[in-house]
C-alpha positions in Angstrom: -0.3 -0.1 0.1 1.0 3.7 -0.2 -0.2 6.6 1.6 0.3 10.5 0.5 -1.5 12.7 2.3 -1.4 16.6 0.4 -3.5 18.8 2.7 -7.2 16.8 3.7 -6.4 14.5 0.8 -5.5 11.1 1.4 -4.8 8.6 -1.7 -4.0 4.7 -1.2 -2.7 3.2 -3.9 -3.0 -1.0 -3.4 -0.5 -2.7 -5.7 -1.0 -6.1 -5.4 0.2 -7.1 -9.5 3.1 -9.2 -8.8 4.7 -9.8 -12.5 3.1 -7.2 -15.1 0.9 -4.2 -14.7 -2.4 -5.1 -15.8 -2.6 -8.2 -13.4 -2.1 -11.0 -16.0 0.4 -13.6 -14.6 3.2 -14.3 -17.1 6.5 -15.8 -17.2 10.1 -15.3 -18.1 12.2 -18.3 -18.1 15.2 -17.5 -19.6 17.7 -14.9 -19.0 17.9 -11.4 -20.1 15.3 -9.3 -21.3 11.4 -10.8 -22.7 9.5 -9.9 -26.4 6.7 -8.2 -23.7 8.8 -6.1 -21.4 6.2 -6.0 -17.9 7.2 -9.7 -18.4 10.2 -8.7 -16.7 9.2 -7.1 -13.5 8.7 -8.6 -9.9 6.8 -6.0 -8.2 4.8 -3.1 -9.7 5.8 -0.4 -7.0 4.6 2.5 -7.5 1.4 2.8 -9.8 0.9 4.9 -12.9 -2.1 7.0 -10.3 0.3 7.2 -7.7 2.6 9.0 -9.7 0.6 11.2 -10.6 -0.9 11.7 -8.2 2.1 12.9 -6.9 3.4 14.5 -9.7 0.6 16.7 -9.5 0.8 17.7 -5.9 4.9 18.7 -6.5 4.1 20.9 -9.4 1.3 22.5 -7.0 4.4 23.3 -4.7 7.2 23.9 -6.9 4.7 26.3 -8.1 3.9 28.2 -4.7 7.7 28.1 -3.8 8.6 30.1 -7.6 5.7 31.9 -7.7 6.8 35.6 -9.2 10.4 34.4 -9.8 12.5 33.0 -12.4 12.2 29.7 -12.9 14.5 27.2 -15.6 14.2 23.5 -14.7 17.3 21.4 -15.5 16.0 18.0 -16.5 18.9 14.7 -15.9 19.3 12.6 -19.2 17.4 10.9 -19.8 16.1 9.1 -16.7 13.9 12.3 -15.6 13.3 13.0 -19.0 9.5 11.7 -18.6 9.1 13.7 -15.4 10.5 16.6 -15.8 7.7 16.8 -19.0 4.6 15.8 -16.4 6.2 17.8 -14.0 6.0 21.6 -15.8 2.8 20.7 -16.9 2.1 20.6 -13.6 3.8 24.4 -12.7 1.6 27.2 -14.0 4.4 29.6 -14.3 6.1 31.0 -17.3 9.6 29.1 -16.9 11.8 27.7 -18.8 13.2 24.4 -19.2 16.7 22.6 -20.7 18.3 19.3 -20.2 21.6 17.6 -19.7 22.9 14.3 -19.9 24.7 12.5 -15.9 25.1 9.6 -16.0 26.6 7.3 -13.4 25.4 3.9 -14.6 25.8 2.8 -18.3 24.7 -1.0 -18.4 25.1 -1.4 -15.5 22.6 -2.0 -12.0 25.0 -0.6 -9.7 26.9 3.0 -10.0 30.2 3.1 -11.4 31.6 6.1 -9.5 32.9 7.7 -11.9 30.1 10.7 -13.2 29.7 11.6 -17.2 28.5 14.8 -17.9 27.5 15.8 -21.3 25.5 18.5 -23.4 26.4 21.7 -22.3 22.8 23.5 -20.6 21.9 26.1 -23.4 19.9 28.5 -21.4 21.7 31.7 -19.5 21.9 30.1 -15.7 23.1 33.4 -14.1 21.2 35.1 -11.9 18.2 32.5 -12.4 16.2 29.9 -9.6 17.3 26.4 -10.7 15.7 23.7 -10.0 17.5 20.4 -10.6 14.9 17.1 -12.0 16.1 14.2 -11.4 14.2 10.5 -11.9 16.5 9.0 -9.0 19.0 10.0 -6.0 21.0 6.3 -4.9 24.2 7.1 -4.2 23.7 11.0 -5.0 27.4 10.8 -7.1 25.7 11.6 -10.3 23.5 14.9 -7.8 27.0 16.6 -6.6 28.7 16.2 -9.7 25.2 18.2 -11.2 25.3 20.4 -8.2 28.8 21.4 -8.7 28.7 22.1 -12.1 25.6 23.9 -12.0 26.7 25.8 -8.8 29.9 27.5 -10.9 27.5 28.9 -13.0 26.2 31.8 -11.1 22.7 30.9 -10.0 20.3 32.4 -7.9 19.6 29.5 -6.0 19.9 25.9 -7.0 17.8 23.1 -5.5 16.5 19.8 -6.6 13.5 17.6 -7.4 13.7 14.0 -7.4 11.0 11.6 -8.0 12.7 8.9 -6.5 15.1 8.6 -3.5 16.5 4.9 -2.5 16.8 4.7 1.0 18.2 1.3 2.9 16.7 -0.5 5.1 13.0 1.0 3.5 10.2 -2.2 2.8 8.6 -0.2 0.5 7.8 2.7 -1.5 6.6 5.7 0.2 5.6 9.2 -0.9 7.5 11.9 0.8 5.6 15.3 1.6 8.7 17.7 0.0 10.6 18.8 2.9 12.9 21.3 2.8 16.4 20.5 2.0 18.3 20.5 5.2 22.1 20.8 2.8 23.0 21.6 -0.5 23.2 18.0 -2.1 19.5 17.5 -0.2 16.8 17.1 -3.0 14.2 20.2 -1.7 11.8 18.4 -3.8 10.7 14.2 -3.5 8.1 11.7 -4.4 8.7 9.0 -3.4 11.5 7.7 -0.7 11.8 3.2 -2.5 13.9 0.7 -0.9 17.1 -1.0 -2.2 16.0 -2.7 -5.8 17.0 -1.7 -9.1 13.8 -0.4 -10.0 12.7 0.8 -13.7 9.8 2.6 -15.6 8.3 6.5 -16.1 12.1 7.2 -17.4 14.4 4.9 -15.6 16.4 2.2 -17.4 18.1 -1.0 -17.5 20.6 -1.0 -20.5 17.7 1.5 -22.3 15.3 -0.5 -21.9 12.2 -0.3 -19.3 11.4 3.4 -19.1 8.4 3.4 -21.1 6.5 1.1 -18.5 3.8 3.6 -17.1 4.3 2.8 -13.3 7.8 2.5 -11.2 9.2 -1.4 -11.2 11.2 -3.6 -9.8 13.2 -5.3 -12.4 13.8 -9.4 -12.3 17.2 -10.1 -11.3 17.0 -13.1 -13.3 17.1 -9.9 -16.6 20.3 -8.7 -15.1 22.2 -11.4 -13.9 21.4 -10.5 -10.1 
């Protein structure tokens, strides 16, 4: 069960799908990706409806915080692409958005420890309020590189909105309320805290696959040899 409280509204999302997002049991007995990507999902962690509700709430919160300011969203490609598009449409401000490519995974399921940044941000940053839009914060290594890189360009403010934050020891996905950052490297806005599993969907991938799943799911270990 996912629980989310925004103002006076409570949303409950029961997640009982074990393998596929449509409730149909399917099997993949071999190693590697299946022809139907849903067969490779061990569990749906965050349903599509819960994702959309949380993104809408984040958009409303960001709109309140940045009202009357020159807001620039910078999405970390490729994983944050879908989240960036949905989030921007939930913020009724005259904002601008751009992207930067950042990665520390490659085709692996664990961070390599080496961060690659490419594709310079085209929008001017100096003197503007910049909000980095991230798909997931795992080790925090990529985020630190992004903050250092963009922070060197003299923004008026620099904060982070992360769809997912991976918490070691967490047993299930828990919606967050977007608490204010306690330090520079802590996201100011968080969608969900998730357990330490390899998750895909809604922009997140394994070897460039599964990004187009409409939900967040846990990938079966046999798919990646785990």
